[in-house]
N, C-alpha and C positions, 0 to 999 in steps of 0.2 A: 489695482483691479482685483475684485474678489474672485477666488477660484471656486468653481462649483462642480461637484461630481454628481452626474445624473445616472440614476438607475435606469438603464435601457433594457427593456424587456423583450423587444421584438414586436411590440404592438404599436398602434398608432398614437396612443396617448403619450407615452414616454418619448416617442420620436418628436412629436410637436413640442413637448415641454423642452427638450434639448435645443430645438431650433429657436424657440422664443427666448431662451436664456442667452444664446449666442447673439441673437439680434439685439438684445438689450445691453450688450457690451461686456458680459461676463466672460471670464476665461473658463471654457467648458471642456470637460472630458467625460467619457461615459464608462460605466461599468455594467457588465452582464453577470448576473448572479446565477450560478448553477447550484441549486439546493437539493437536487434529488438525482439519484443514480438508478434509472429504471432497469438497466441491465443487471447491475449488482444485486438489486432487490427482487429480481425475478418477476417483474410486473408483466412481461410479455410472454412468459412461458405458456405454451399450449394455446396461444391465441393467434390463429392463422390470418386474422383480419388486419394485424398490425405489421407494418413494414419495419423490421428491426434494424434495417440499415441506417435509417434516419428517424430517431425518436422525436416526439413533439418538441422536447426541449432543445434538441440540436437544430430543428427547423427554426425555432425562435432565435437561437444564436445566429444562424445564418442571416435571418431577417435583420437583426440588430446590426450585424456587421455591414450589410448593404446600406442601412440608414446612416451609420457613422461615416462610411466612405463618402456617401453623397453629401453629407453635411460638413465634410472635412473636419471630423472630430476624432481624436484618439479613442480607442475602445480597449478596455481592460476586461479580461475574463477571470472571474474569481470564484472558487469553490467554497461553499459553506455547507457541504453535505453532512459532515459530522455535527456541526452546530444545529442544523435543521433536524437531524435525527434525534439528538439529545434534548433540545429545548422545545421543539414543536411536535414532532411525530410521536415521541414517547408519551407526551402529555395527552395528545389526541387519542392514542390507543387506551391509555389508562382511564380516561373519561368515558370512552365508548364501552369499556368493560363494565363500568358502573351503570350502564344504561342511559348515559347522558349523550347529548349531541353537541359537542364543542365546535367552535369555528376556528380552524387552523390558520386562516388568513389573518385573523386578529393576532394570533401568537406569532406569525411570521413577521408582521409589521413591528411588533415589540422587540423580538429577539434577533431577527435577521436584518431587515431593511433599515431599521433605525437604531441598531446596536452594532452587530458584527460588521455590516456594510459601512456604517458611519465610522467605526474605528479604523477600518481599512482605508477609507477616504482620508482620514486625518493623518494616517501613517504616510500616505502619498503626498501630503502637504496641502490638501484641499481644506477650505474654510467651511464649506457648506455642502449639504446633500440635497438633491432635488429628485422628485419622482413625478410620475404622471397621474397621481391621485387627484380626484376632484374634491378639494378641500382648500381652506385658506389659513394663513397665519396672520393673526392680528395682534395689536398691542392694547391691553386694557390695564389701567392702574400701573402703568410702567413695566408690565411683564408681557411676554409673548404668550399668546393663547391660540388654541385650535378652534376653527370656526367652520360652519357649513359652507359649501361651495355655492356660488350664485346659481348654478344649474342644479336645482333641487331634484331633478329627475335622475341625475348622476351622482349626487353628493355621496362621498365615501367617508365622511367623518366618523361614521359608526365603526368602521374597520380600523380606525386609528386611535380609538379611545384607550388602548392599553400602552401606548408609547409613553416614555418617561417625560415629565414636564420640562426637565432641564435640557432636553435635546431640541425643544421647539425653536430656540433662538438660532439654531444652526440648520434649519430646514426651510426650503422654498417649495411651494406648490404653484407652478406657473399656470396651471389650468383652473385655478380657483375662481377666476373672474370671467371665464368664457364658457360657452356651452359646447356640447358634443358636435352639433352640426358645423360650428365654426372650426373645431379641431379637424373634422373631416375635410372641410373646404381648404384649410391651410395645407393639409397633407397632399391633397390633389393638386393644388397650385404649385407645390414644390416637386410634384411628380415622384413622391416617395413610393417605393415599391409596395409598401404596406398600407397605402391610402385607403383601400377598400377591404382590408383584412378585418374579419369579424371579431367582435369583442370576445375575450375568453369568458366562458361561463362556468368552467369547472373549478373545483377546489385547486388551490395553487400547485400542489405536487401531483395531483391526479390528472389534471387537464380535462379533456373531453371524454375520457374513458368511462365505462360503466362503473359507477361507484360501488355497487354491491359486489360486483365481481372483484374489483380491486381490493376491497376490505376483507374479502374472504381469504386472501393470501395471508392475512395476519390474525383474523378472528374468524375461525371456521363457522360456517352456517350450521345451525341446529334447529330444525323445524319444531314447532310447538303449537299449542292451542291459541286460537283467537276467541276471546269471550266478550259477548255483548253485555255490558254492565247493566243495561236496562232490564232485560228479562233473564239474565244469568245463564243464557244458553251459549254453548259452543257453536260458533257460526263459521269457522274455517280454520285453516292451518297457516301459520306464518312461516317464512323461510329462514328466520333468524331474528330473534327479538331485538338484537342490538341495532338492526338496520332501519328501524322505524323511529319516527319523531312525532312529538305531540302536535296534533292538528292535521296530520297527514290524512289525505283522503284517497289519493290515487295509489295504485300498486298494491292494494290489499288482497286482490283476487278472491273476494268473497262473493259467492253466487247468490241468486235470489234477490230479495229486497235490499234496498240501500238508498242512498250511499251511507257508508260508515266512516267515522272519524276516529283516529287514534287518540285516546285520552290518557293512556298510561301503560306501564309494563313492569313486570317483575322479573328481574334477571335471574334470580335464584330458582324460581319456579319455571322460568322460560315461557311465560305467558304474556300475551299482548291483549290489552283491553281497549274496547271500542264502544262508541255510542252511535245511535242512529240520528237521522235528520231531525226528529221531533224532540230529542232530548240533549241538545247541544249545551245545556247549562253546565254539563260536566267539563266543558272546555274553558270555562270562565273563572278567573280568580279576582279577588278584591284587594290582594296585597302580596308582597313577596319579600324575601330576604336576599340581599346580595352581599357577597364576601370578596376578599382579595381586592379591596377597593384601591383603585389607581386615581389619585386626584391630580387633575391637570390645572385647576384654578381653585383657589380657596373660595368657599361659599358658606352661607349661613343656613341653618336648618329651615328657617321659616320663609326662605325666599321662594318666589313663584318660579316653578320650573316644570319641565316635562321630560319624558324619556322615550327611547326606542328600545324595544326588547327583541327586535330582529330587523334586518336590513329592509329598507323601503317601507317600513311600517309608518303610518302617520304619527305625528307627535302625540303622546299620551300624557295627560295631566297626572301629576303625582304629588304626594305630600311626603316629605322626608322626615324620618326619625333616626338620629344617629345613635347606634348601639355602642360602637367603639371606633377606634381609628381605622379599623379594617372592615367594618360591617355597617350596612345601612338597612333599615326596614322601610319599605316603600308602600304607602297606602294609595289606592286608586279611587278617586271620587266616583268614577264610572268603571264597572268591571271590564277587565281586559282579557281577550281570548288568547289561548295557546301560550301562556307563560311557561317556558321550558327550562327546567334545571340544566345547568351546564352551558347554556347560551349566555350571551353578553347583554347586560343592561347598560345603556349609555344615557347619561343625564346631561341635559342642556339647560342653560339659562339664556333665553333668547336664542341666538344662533351660535353661542359659544359652548363647547364641550367642557363641562366642569369635572366630570368623573365617569369612570367605567368600572364595572365589576361583574363577577360571575353570579348568575342566578342560582341560589342554593336551594330554596324552597319556594313553592307557590302555595298560597292559603286562600281559603274561602270560609267566611263565618267563623274565623278563629281556628280552623282545623287545617292541617297539612293535606293538600289535595291528593298527594301521592298515597298517603296512609289511608285517606278516606276511600279512594278508589280500590285499593288493595283489600280493604275490609269488605267492600261490596262484592268484590270478585270471589271471595271465599264462599259466597252463597251459590256459586255456579254448580250445576249438576255435573 
């Protein structure tokens, strides 16, 4: 009988995943990952709205414990605080200091859930690791591959594009073939205490707390100019250039006419660049460069493929040009909005993820968009 170690997060998805595996006859045990120490890192200091007696992560652990008891499954609690700090959070901060907006959940999947957690499972004698991700493992040309979930509204293959290809043979995604309403139905049928618990929408280590407030603990806010690239006028003051991302419309606090959209920023000058509703062409790119390539399945340059440059984005047609083993140049037959350096580009052939990598540069008409916008900003009064 195959032994499966399930990452139990305290949410409904991982709980139902554990139940389904047990029902299918696997020998199942669960592991709760503690990746962040909110008290040691001072996240709650000076915030009277947070109950420090039970932080969100401890609440999740208590929920996981109740689920494991109800399903009659053993639950291990394991700390990866140091690994998370070193491999995920430090990278996150480094990228933010450069003015980029990385996705820590992608790093967490690569370095924690499908590396440190998997090694821990192997040490305990388990053959396979399972999580509540909405994705599938398939077999193509005799090798295991990562594929989109049947529930396209919940598909999370985008967040898994940086895991190493060699671990795929030791991974199970029990929710890959069912949709979210069915997961809720199963949880309610089992009378699981978390059956109606809402999905987490926060970044993995931040949870539902205010992101800007959290980040200011590590990257202090420094107000500066907001410049409209169209008329070169100063139209407002930002709260800290690091906290804004390409394409952002809300939270700019610019009075008068609008709306405005973030199109770029200069970290050294501490300036944020925006455009108005009538000049959104500044948001569009016709190509990009991705680096740090992680190949999950071998592919040919000329193959028909598409990509996602952010979660929930519709599939975008692309043409691939291989630069070297670590770098791809992607051309877009149709211009794409808000291509953001530091974020993940995930490449698909059909429903199969073939590669992922970090967006390094976005281009339009052969010119780096970031450089083009900064040159235009120099004309500001």
